[in-house]
C-alpha atoms as one frame of an Amber mdcrd trajectory, in Angstrom:
protein
 119.943  28.109 130.345 116.571  29.613 129.393 114.398  30.801 132.715 110.066
  30.471 131.942 109.439  34.511 133.177 105.805  33.721 132.002 103.235  30.428
 130.916  99.319  30.833 129.479  98.004  27.977 129.201  94.064  27.721 127.426
  94.000  31.049 127.742  89.936  31.679 126.782  88.128  35.632 125.912  84.407
  35.504 125.013  82.377  39.178 123.835  78.938  39.162 123.931  76.300  36.959
 124.988  74.882  33.254 124.251  72.646  33.256 121.527  75.861  36.499 119.514
  79.124  34.697 121.010  82.657  36.198 119.420  85.082  34.555 120.676  88.563
  36.781 120.686  91.022  34.016 122.328  89.736  30.322 121.542  92.301  28.154
 124.186  95.440  29.741 123.576  98.373  28.804 125.329 102.604  30.300 124.836
 104.998  30.832 127.044 107.872  33.981 127.149 111.375  32.736 128.450 114.798
  35.182 129.102 115.565  36.798 126.075 111.969  36.657 124.216 109.491  38.919
 123.700 105.934  38.938 122.352 104.025  42.142 121.085 100.337  41.619 120.604
  98.462  43.287 117.589  95.330  44.659 116.920  93.135  47.834 115.826  92.704
  50.916 117.780  90.319  50.190 119.980  90.007  46.022 120.290  91.521  46.009
 123.925  95.190  44.336 123.107  96.103  43.791 126.682  99.845  45.100 127.167
 102.408  42.444 128.383 105.643  42.674 129.130 108.215  40.404 130.978
C-alpha cells in the first residue's frame, strides 16, 4: 500500500502588480507517495523551492 507523503492543491504564486502580473503557478495540484521523488527545475535565480519527503 502506498502512503501519501505530501499533497498540494490549487497552489498559486503571482509576482508583480495588478497591471503587470506574472502567474508563476496558476493553480497546480499534485501529490507525492512513498518511494517517489520530485524535482523542480528553473534557471539560476528563479527562486524555485527545494522540497524533500
